[in-house]
N, C-alpha and C positions, 0 to 999 in steps of 0.2 A: 614486401610492402607491409608496413607496421601501422596499426591504428592505435592512438592513444586514447583510452577511456578513462576518464577522471570520475571517481566515486566520491560524492561529498555526502558525508554522514555514513560511518561504519558500524551501524548498529545490525540487528538481525537481518533485515532486508539487504542493505548495501553490502555487508561483508559476504552475505550468502551469494550474492550475484558475482562479487568477485571471485569466490571459491569456486563457483560453477564454471567460470571462464578461465580457470587456471590451465587447463589442458591446452588452450589455444596459444601457442607460443609467439604468433605474430600479433598478439595484443599486448600492448603495454599498460597495465593497470595502475593508475596512479590514485592514490587515496588522500582524503583529507577529513579529519574530524577535529572539532574544537576541544575536545577531550584528548590530550596528548597520549594518555594511557591506553585509551581504545584504539588510536591510530597505530601505536606501536604494536598492540596486540594484534591487529588486523595484518600487520606485515609479518609478524612472527608466525602466525598460523597459515600464511600463504594467500590471504585475501587480496592482497595488493602486491605489486612488485616494488613499489617505492611510495614514500609519503611525503608530501609537502605541507608543512605547518602553516605556510603563508598561503592564505585562500587564493588571492589572485594569481599567484604563481602556479597553483595547482591546474589552472584551466588554460593558460596562456598557449599550449601547444596541443590541447585536447581536441580530437575530432568529435567525440561524444561525451557529453557531460550527464551523469546521472545524479540527480538530487533526490537522496533517500534521507529526507528530513521531516521533522514534525511539520504539519501543515502551517503553523504559525511562523515558521522560519524561512519559508520558500522565498517570498517577496523579498525580504531583508537580504538574504544571501545573493539573489540575483541582483540587487542593487549593488553589492559589493564587486560582482564579477563581470557585470554586462559589458563593461568597456574593455575587458581583458579577453573577451572571447574571440576565437578566430572567426573570420567572416563566414565561413562554411560550416560551423559548428552545429551539431544537433543536440538539443537540450531535452532530456526526459526526466520526468519526476515520478515518484511513486506515492505521493500523498493521497488521502482518501477523498478529496474534493477537488473538482477540475475547473468548474466554470469561473470562479474568481481568477484562478491562477491563469486561464487562457486570456481573460480580459486583460490582466497585467502585462502578460507577455506580449500580446497584441499592441499596447499602448507604449511599452517601455523597451522592448527587445530591439536592438539595432537591426538594420536590414541586412539581408544575407544569411541570417541565422533561422533555424526552425525549431519549434517547440512541439513536442508530442507527449501527451499524458499516459502513463501507465498505472494499472492498478493489479498488481500481482497476488495471486492467492497461494497459500502455502500448501505443501503436500499434507494429505489427510493423516499421515503417519504422525505428524508433529502437532496434532490438534491439542493434544493433552501435555504438551511440552511446558515444563515449569520454569526453565531457564529464561532469562530475558536478555536483551541487547546482544553485544557481540558474542556472549556465552552461548547463544541459541543459533548462532550462525552454522549452517550446514551446506554442503555443496549441492545435496539433493533436495533442497528446501522447496524447490518449486516443481519437482517431478509430480506426475498425476494431479496437476494443478493448471488453471488457466490464468492468463494475464489479459485484462481488458486493455485495449489500446484506443485512446480517445484523440483523434486528431482534429485540430481546427480546420475549417473548410479552406483556409488559406495555405495549409501545410502542403508542400510539394509531394506528389505521389512517391517519388523515390526515397524521401525522408521517412515517410510512413513505412515503406518496405524495409528500409534499414532497421527501424524500430521493430517490426516484426521478426525479421532475421535474428536480431539480438535476443529477442524473447525466446526463439527457438534454441539459440546457442546457449542460454542458461538453463535449458531444461523444461521450460513452461510451453504452453500452447496458446498462441495469439487468438484473441477474439475481438473483432472490431465493433465498436459501438460509438454512437455520438456522445458528446459530453453530458448531455442530460440524461441520457440512459445510464452512464456510469455513475453519475452523482446520485441517481435514483436507487441504484443497486447498492451503493455504498452507504446510503442513508439506512437502508433496512438491515444490512449485514454487518455493518461496522459502527456507525453513530448511535442508532438506536439502543443496541445492547449496552453501550457505555452510559447513556443517559438514564436507562432504566436501573442500571447498578447504582448510579449516583443518586437516583431517587429513592431507592431502597435504603441506602446508606443515611441519607437525610431524614428519612422517616424514622429509622430506628435509633441513630445515635443521638438524636435530639429528643427522643420520647422520655416521658418521666420515669419509666421503668427500666431504662437502659443500664442504670447502675448495677441492678441485678442480672438483667438479661445479658449484659456483656460477658458475665462469668460462664454462661452456659452456650454462647454462640460458638458453633462448631463447624465441622466440614461443610455442611449444607450452606451455611451462611458465608463461609470463606469462599466457596466456589462461585456461589451466586453473585457476590460483590467483586469477585476478581476482575470483571470487565470494567471496573471504574477506571477513570482516565489517568490513573497514575502513570502507566507505561508511556503513553503518547503526550500526556501534559494537559492540564486544564485549559490553558489558553489556546492550544491546538483544536481541542475539542469544541470550545466555545465558539471559536471563529468558523470552523468547519459546519457547525450547527446553523449558525447564522447566515452562512452562505448557501445553505440547502433548506431554506425556511419553508418553501412550499411542499417539497416532498416530505420534509420532516413533520410538518403539521398534520398531513395525511396519516404518517405512521404513528405519531403520537396519539391522534384521534382514535385509531384502531387499537392501540394499547389500552387507552382509557375505557374504551368500550368493552374490550375483553375483561378489564377488571370490574366494570360495572356489572357485567353478567354474572361474575362470581359472587360479587356482593349481593346482587338480588336473590341468587340461589341460597346463599348463607341466610339472608334476612328472613326467606320464606321457608327455611328448614327443607329445602328442595334437594334431597340427597341424589335423586336421580340425575337431575340437571347438572350438579356440581360434579358428580362422578363423570358424566359424559364429557364435560369441559376438560376435566384433568386427563382422562383417557385419550381424548382427541390431541391433546398437547403431548402427551408420551408417545402416541403413536406416530405423531408428526416428527418428533425428534429422532425416533428410531428409523424411520424411513429417510430422513436427511442423512443421517450417519451412513446408512447403507449405501445410499446413492453416492454420497461424497467419497467414500472409501473406494467403491467400485469405479468412479469416474468414468462411466460409459458415455457421457457427454462429449468426451474429448475427441477430436477429430482423427478418424481411423487412418493408419498408415503414415501419418506426419510425425516423424521423429526429429529430436534435435540433431542427431548426428547425420541428417541428410543436408543440413545446411553447412556448407564449406565456408571457412573464413575468407576464402578468396572470393566467394560471391558476395558477402557483405561489404567486403573492402572495394570490390568493383563497383557495387551499387553506390557506395559512399562517395567514391571518387567520381562517380557520374553525377552525384548531387553537388559536389564541389564545382563541376565544370558547367552547371546550369547557369543561366543569366541571372544577375542578382535581381531581387524584386524591386520593383520601381516604388 
């Protein structure tokens, strides 16, 4: 019994999922990427078994479709493939914003298909990884990490379980959350750092003294601005931010308040307060890194190798045999 998984988008996340699933021989991993060089590289390194350059052809026989794309490309891609999906297909995505995608899927996805949102977190070993895209793909990218699973209320329970099994198969640990919770978490951990980096860049590169300052901007400046939206794309960041307006407003308010506290301490020559604020930040980062690398929050005793492919296939074909939605 063979399942076809089609991965659309073969960057770091998509190709890593493919690499992590390579040991499961009853999975046919089909890949598509609009960059043909990336697609060929994914096949060469073993992230996919075959590639389809034609997007609709890549999904016509797919049991599970993983959209590992920038947020701004999700709806457009679904528009191209929705009529070519098998009636019982399960669609997953790894974009950092879920609410708008869920609404689009609910309004446009043909009956008999299921959508589940995923938000995978990478192995802390790779937090300082400098490579990007498919060059950063690793078979163990999701070990010691979690994947948030956001299922719409209408999603069949068996489809949700298939998604959880797949998460375990690629080496991560599933954590269930509602879509609002996922978007809230991703706002603080994913969107806010990019917006802060963009704000720093806008503050400095347009300043009158930048002509001289740019000659001295070094490692600290480069690392701090590294979170700018270059990797994901400015359009994706802009749309994700606008679709997470409420939670982002709160987070930006907190950031502005923190900067104002520093500004007051500086204006008042308050060395004690400023030192306390900076020390609190440093201690918070050290604690986060320690906890992130230890990953003690992961579910004990639940390993990816405890999920047999037969189990996920059995559940998937149980999903196929369910009555279509009215």
